[in-house]
C-alpha positions as CSV (number, residue, x, y, z in Angstrom):
1,M,4.3,21.8,-11.4
2,R,5.8,18.4,-10.6
3,R,2.4,16.7,-11.2
4,Y,2.1,18.2,-14.7
5,I,5.6,17.1,-15.6
6,L,4.8,13.6,-14.5
7,F,1.7,13.5,-16.6
8,I,3.5,14.8,-19.7
9,F,6.1,12.0,-19.5
10,L,3.8,9.2,-18.4
11,P,2.8,8.0,-21.9
12,I,6.5,7.8,-22.8
13,L,7.2,5.7,-19.8
14,L,4.2,3.4,-20.5
15,F,5.3,2.8,-24.1
16,S,9.0,2.2,-23.5
17,D,9.6,-1.4,-22.5
18,F,7.5,-3.9,-24.5
19,T,7.5,-7.1,-26.5
20,L,5.4,-7.4,-29.7
21,I,4.9,-10.9,-31.3
22,Y,3.5,-11.7,-34.7
23,K,3.0,-14.9,-36.6
24,L,4.3,-14.3,-40.1
25,D,2.9,-17.6,-41.5
26,S,2.1,-21.1,-40.1
27,N,5.7,-21.8,-39.0
28,F,7.4,-18.4,-38.6
29,I,7.3,-16.1,-35.5
30,Q,8.7,-12.6,-35.3
31,E,9.3,-11.2,-31.8
32,F,10.2,-7.6,-31.3
33,N,11.7,-6.4,-28.0
34,Y,12.0,-2.7,-27.4
35,K,13.6,-0.8,-24.4
36,D,14.5,2.4,-26.2
37,A,15.6,3.4,-29.7
38,N,19.1,2.2,-28.9
39,H,18.1,-1.1,-27.4
40,T,15.9,-3.2,-29.8
41,L,16.0,-6.9,-30.6
42,F,14.2,-8.9,-33.3
43,I,14.0,-12.7,-32.7
44,F,12.8,-14.9,-35.6
45,K,11.7,-18.5,-35.0
46,E,10.7,-21.4,-37.2
47,D,8.8,-24.3,-35.6
48,N,9.6,-22.6,-32.3
49,K,13.4,-22.7,-32.9
50,T,15.4,-19.4,-33.1
51,F,17.2,-19.1,-36.5
52,E,18.0,-15.4,-36.6
53,K,18.3,-12.3,-34.4
54,L,18.7,-8.6,-35.3
55,L,20.0,-6.3,-32.6
56,I,20.5,-2.6,-32.2
57,T,22.7,-1.4,-29.3
58,P,24.6,1.9,-28.7
59,K,27.7,0.1,-29.9
60,G,26.3,-1.1,-33.2
61,K,23.9,-3.2,-35.2
62,Y,24.3,-7.0,-35.3
63,L,22.9,-10.1,-37.1
64,S,23.0,-13.5,-35.4
65,L,22.4,-16.7,-37.4
66,F,21.9,-20.0,-35.7
67,N,22.9,-23.5,-36.7
68,G,21.7,-25.8,-34.0
69,N,23.1,-24.4,-30.8
70,I,25.9,-22.5,-32.5
71,E,25.3,-18.8,-32.9
72,T,27.4,-16.8,-35.5
73,I,27.3,-13.0,-34.9
74,Y,28.0,-10.5,-37.6
75,Q,28.2,-6.7,-37.2
76,I,26.0,-4.9,-39.7
77,D,27.7,-2.1,-41.7
78,D,26.3,1.3,-40.5
79,N,26.3,2.4,-44.2
80,I,24.0,-0.5,-45.3
81,S,20.8,1.5,-44.6
82,T,19.7,5.0,-44.3
83,P,16.0,5.6,-43.3
84,I,14.5,6.9,-46.5
85,S,11.3,8.4,-45.0
86,K,9.9,8.8,-41.6
87,D,6.4,9.6,-43.0
88,S,4.3,6.4,-42.8
89,K,1.6,8.1,-44.9
90,E,3.8,7.4,-47.9
91,F,3.0,3.8,-47.5
92,D,-0.8,4.0,-47.0
93,I,-2.6,1.2,-48.8
94,N,-5.8,2.4,-50.4
95,Y,-8.2,-0.5,-49.8
96,N,-11.7,-0.5,-51.2
97,I,-13.6,-1.3,-47.9
98,L,-16.7,-3.2,-48.8
99,K,-17.9,-4.0,-45.2
100,R,-16.7,-2.7,-41.8
101,E,-17.4,-4.2,-38.4
102,S,-16.4,-2.0,-35.5
103,N,-16.1,-2.7,-31.7
104,I,-14.6,-6.1,-31.9
105,T,-11.8,-7.4,-29.6
106,Y,-8.8,-9.3,-31.0
107,N,-6.3,-10.8,-28.5
108,G,-7.4,-8.4,-25.9
109,F,-7.3,-5.2,-28.0
110,A,-10.0,-3.0,-29.5
111,A,-10.1,-3.7,-33.3
112,E,-12.2,-3.6,-36.5
113,K,-12.9,-6.3,-39.0
114,W,-12.8,-5.1,-42.7
115,L,-13.9,-6.9,-45.8
116,V,-11.8,-5.3,-48.5
117,E,-11.1,-5.5,-52.2
118,E,-7.7,-5.1,-53.6
119,S,-6.9,-5.7,-57.3
120,G,-10.2,-7.4,-57.7
121,I,-9.6,-9.9,-54.8
122,K,-11.7,-9.8,-51.7
123,E,-10.2,-10.6,-48.3
124,E,-10.8,-10.1,-44.6
125,L,-8.6,-7.9,-42.4
126,I,-8.5,-7.2,-38.7
127,V,-7.0,-3.8,-38.0
128,S,-6.7,-1.5,-34.9
129,K,-6.0,2.1,-33.9
130,E,-5.3,1.1,-30.3
131,E,-2.7,3.6,-29.1
132,R,-0.2,1.1,-27.6
133,L,-0.1,-1.1,-30.7
134,V,0.2,1.8,-33.1
135,D,3.1,3.1,-31.1
136,A,4.7,-0.3,-30.9
137,I,4.4,-0.8,-34.7
138,N,5.8,2.6,-35.5
139,K,8.8,1.9,-33.3
140,M,9.3,-1.5,-34.9
141,I,9.2,0.1,-38.4
142,D,11.8,2.6,-37.3
143,A,14.0,-0.2,-36.1
144,L,13.6,-2.3,-39.2
145,K,14.5,0.7,-41.4
146,K,17.8,1.0,-39.5
147,L,18.6,-2.6,-40.2
148,L,17.3,-3.2,-43.7
149,P,19.1,-2.2,-46.9
150,N,17.6,0.8,-48.6
151,E,16.0,-1.3,-51.4
152,K,14.2,-3.4,-48.8
153,Q,12.8,-0.7,-46.5
154,K,9.3,-0.9,-47.9
155,D,9.1,-4.3,-46.4
156,A,9.1,-2.7,-42.9
157,H,5.7,-1.2,-43.6
158,I,3.7,-4.5,-44.1
159,F,2.1,-4.0,-40.7
160,Y,0.9,-0.5,-41.5
161,V,-2.6,-0.2,-43.2
162,G,-2.9,3.6,-43.4
163,N,-5.0,6.3,-41.9
164,G,-3.6,5.5,-38.4
165,Y,-4.5,1.8,-38.6
166,I,-2.2,-1.1,-38.1
167,L,-2.7,-4.7,-39.3
168,L,-3.5,-7.4,-36.8
169,K,-4.5,-10.2,-39.1
170,K,-4.3,-10.8,-42.9
171,E,-4.2,-14.3,-44.3
172,T,-1.5,-16.1,-42.4
173,L,0.0,-12.9,-40.8
174,Q,-1.4,-12.7,-37.3
175,F,-0.8,-10.5,-34.2
176,L,-0.3,-12.8,-31.2
177,E,0.9,-10.8,-28.2
178,Y,1.8,-7.4,-26.7
179,N,3.5,-7.4,-23.3
180,N,4.9,-4.3,-21.5
181,S,6.9,-6.1,-18.8
182,K,10.2,-4.5,-17.9
183,L,13.1,-5.8,-20.1
184,N,16.5,-6.4,-18.7
185,H,19.5,-4.7,-20.4
186,S,21.2,-8.1,-20.6
187,L,18.7,-9.1,-23.3
188,F,20.4,-6.5,-25.6
189,S,24.0,-7.5,-25.0
190,I,26.3,-9.5,-27.2
191,E,27.5,-12.7,-25.6
192,K,31.2,-12.6,-24.9
193,E,31.7,-16.3,-24.0
194,L,30.2,-19.6,-24.9
195,N,28.8,-21.8,-22.1
196,Q,30.0,-25.5,-21.7
197,S,26.9,-26.8,-23.6
198,Q,27.7,-24.6,-26.6
199,L,31.4,-25.5,-26.6
200,S,30.4,-29.2,-26.5
201,Q,28.1,-28.7,-29.5
202,L,30.9,-26.7,-31.4
203,Q,33.3,-29.6,-30.8
204,K,30.8,-32.1,-32.3
205,E,30.3,-29.8,-35.3
206,I,34.0,-29.4,-35.9
207,E,34.4,-33.2,-35.7
208,K,31.9,-33.7,-38.6
209,C,34.1,-31.4,-40.7
210,F,37.0,-33.9,-40.6
211,Q,34.7,-36.7,-41.8
212,S,32.8,-35.2,-44.7
213,P,33.0,-32.2,-47.0
214,C,30.9,-29.2,-45.8
215,C,30.8,-30.7,-42.3
216,G,28.1,-33.2,-43.4
217,E,25.7,-30.6,-44.5
218,A,24.0,-30.5,-47.9
219,F,26.4,-30.2,-50.8
220,S,26.8,-30.7,-54.5
221,K,29.7,-31.2,-56.9
222,S,32.6,-28.8,-56.3
223,K,33.0,-26.0,-58.9
224,T,36.0,-23.9,-58.1
225,I,38.1,-25.2,-55.2
226,N,39.8,-28.0,-57.2
227,D,41.1,-25.4,-59.6
228,W,42.8,-23.7,-56.7
229,L,44.4,-26.7,-55.0
230,Y,47.1,-29.2,-55.9
231,K,45.9,-32.8,-55.8
232,K,49.0,-34.0,-53.9
233,V,51.1,-32.2,-51.3
234,D,54.0,-34.3,-50.0
235,R,52.3,-37.3,-48.4
236,W,48.9,-35.7,-48.4
237,V,46.3,-36.6,-51.1
238,L,43.2,-34.7,-52.0
239,I,40.4,-37.3,-51.5
240,K,37.1,-35.3,-51.5
241,S,35.7,-31.9,-52.4
242,A,32.3,-30.4,-52.6
243,K,30.3,-27.2,-53.1
244,C,28.3,-26.4,-49.9
245,E,24.9,-24.8,-50.0
246,D,25.2,-21.0,-50.7
247,I,23.8,-18.7,-48.0
248,D,23.0,-16.1,-50.7
249,A,23.8,-15.2,-54.3
250,S,26.9,-13.2,-53.3
251,Y,28.4,-15.8,-51.0
252,G,29.9,-19.2,-51.8
253,L,31.5,-22.0,-49.7
254,E,33.4,-25.0,-51.0
255,S,35.3,-27.7,-49.0
256,A,38.1,-30.2,-49.6
257,L,39.6,-33.0,-47.5
258,Y,43.3,-34.2,-47.7
259,S,44.4,-37.4,-46.1
260,D,47.6,-39.3,-45.4
261,K,45.7,-42.3,-44.1
262,N,46.4,-41.4,-40.5
263,S,45.0,-37.9,-40.3
264,T,42.8,-35.4,-42.2
265,I,43.4,-31.7,-43.2
266,V,40.3,-29.7,-44.2
267,I,40.4,-26.7,-46.5
268,E,37.4,-24.4,-46.8
269,M,37.2,-21.8,-49.5
270,T,34.9,-18.9,-48.9
271,T,34.1,-16.4,-51.7
272,G,32.1,-13.2,-51.8
273,S,32.6,-9.5,-52.4
274,N,32.3,-8.7,-48.6
275,N,34.5,-11.7,-47.5
276,I,37.2,-10.1,-45.4
277,Y,38.2,-12.6,-42.8
278,G,38.3,-16.3,-42.0
279,K,37.4,-18.8,-39.3
280,I,39.6,-17.4,-36.6
281,E,38.1,-14.0,-36.6
282,S,34.6,-15.5,-37.0
283,L,35.1,-17.5,-33.9
284,Q,36.4,-14.4,-32.0
285,E,33.2,-12.5,-33.1
286,Q,31.2,-15.3,-31.5
287,G,32.9,-14.6,-28.2
288,I,35.5,-17.3,-28.2
289,E,38.7,-16.2,-26.7
290,I,41.8,-17.2,-28.7
291,N,44.9,-16.2,-26.8
292,K,47.7,-16.6,-29.3
293,V,47.0,-15.6,-32.9
294,V,50.0,-15.3,-35.1
295,K,49.6,-12.7,-37.9
296,I,51.9,-12.9,-40.8
297,K,51.9,-12.5,-44.6
298,T,51.8,-15.4,-47.1
299,H,52.8,-14.4,-50.6
300,G,51.9,-10.9,-49.5
301,Y,48.4,-11.8,-48.2
302,R,47.1,-11.5,-44.7
303,T,47.4,-14.8,-42.8
304,L,46.3,-15.8,-39.3
305,V,47.5,-18.9,-37.4
306,A,46.1,-20.2,-34.1
307,Y,45.7,-23.3,-32.0
308,L,42.3,-23.8,-30.4
309,P,42.6,-26.0,-27.3
310,F,38.9,-26.5,-26.8
311,I,38.6,-28.2,-30.1
312,D,42.2,-29.4,-30.2
313,S,42.8,-28.0,-33.7
314,T,45.2,-25.8,-35.5
315,I,43.7,-23.2,-38.0
316,V,45.4,-21.2,-40.8
317,D,43.3,-18.4,-42.5
318,I,44.7,-16.9,-45.7
319,I,42.7,-13.9,-46.9
320,L,42.9,-13.2,-50.6
321,P,40.9,-10.7,-52.7
322,N,37.3,-11.7,-52.2
323,T,38.4,-15.2,-51.2
324,T,39.5,-16.7,-47.9
325,F,41.1,-20.2,-47.4
326,S,40.7,-21.7,-43.9
327,I,42.9,-24.8,-43.4
328,Y,42.6,-26.8,-40.2
329,Q,43.8,-30.1,-38.7
330,K,43.4,-31.9,-35.4
331,G,46.2,-31.3,-32.8
332,R,48.9,-28.7,-32.4
333,K,50.5,-28.7,-35.9
334,N,52.7,-26.6,-38.1
335,L,50.2,-26.2,-40.9
336,L,51.7,-23.2,-42.7
337,P,54.1,-25.1,-44.9
338,F,51.2,-27.3,-46.1
339,A,49.0,-24.3,-46.8
340,K,51.7,-22.6,-48.9
341,K,52.1,-25.7,-51.0
342,A,48.4,-26.7,-51.3
343,I,47.1,-23.4,-52.7
344,K,47.9,-22.3,-56.3
345,F,48.9,-18.8,-55.5
346,S,50.0,-18.5,-59.1
347,K,46.3,-18.1,-60.1
348,L,46.3,-14.7,-58.5
349,S,48.5,-13.3,-61.3
350,H,45.5,-13.7,-63.6
351,F,43.3,-11.4,-61.5
């Protein structure tokens, strides 16, 4: 009896831990790591540098974005996606197969080469029914459907051809590797602290913010922030402002610099319908421990104040409806009086 039980569960054990790697085009790589349905990790690379990760753990779903060595981690709302369908046949692509070459091998796996016609265009595909790859693709599709918004879930099926076949090569999309080596649980954990190298990089990034709007990144002429700020606050004068590159259509970031000739104060204005916290809580989500965070109200709005010794800066976050102001200055400072005077809270009466 024990032998039969072992044989029943053997395929499940074989197809648990694996890594599946595809080239999406000439510069982009997608790596999918799977331990079980509650431990999956997508890693996306451009020119061999990681720029994004998508992670599923028992505690939640996470998105990591990379800027150099700095990783920003966001928790994905559980309500953002609901798997619409578990039936892959819904997404079968009905190719007109003009020529079929069986019994070929592609990157170590049994495959077929098809010459197909779709919408009057002929192209060559390499496909496979190899059990391990089909199982891996199905698990990858299930994971993507948990991470993608409902309207984008069809994108998860680009690797599925139909009739039990999965895609190995089409134009620039290309299967590179399948590896079933054991995966360590630490691969699927959220980092709780930054190492010294990352802290050093963060310090350099923050230093740029005191020298140029948008921390020296690409920017254009400011659109909104000047309307919200007074040009002079006591001895401080607004000297520069800019609109930073948008991450997406629903998110905006503008930056302004005040100077008294001896020091600089930076104000960042973040806008977006899902914007609910500022720089302090963002740093905490990245795993940076901030011991003393003062939480108060400014004109009735949630405000956080903290001193960060590792970058020797004081930060004030003021969270308004769909807008957050982050004000920061080098050293341990009392920034709150400046923040109250710099921002035109009277504009909120028009909302």
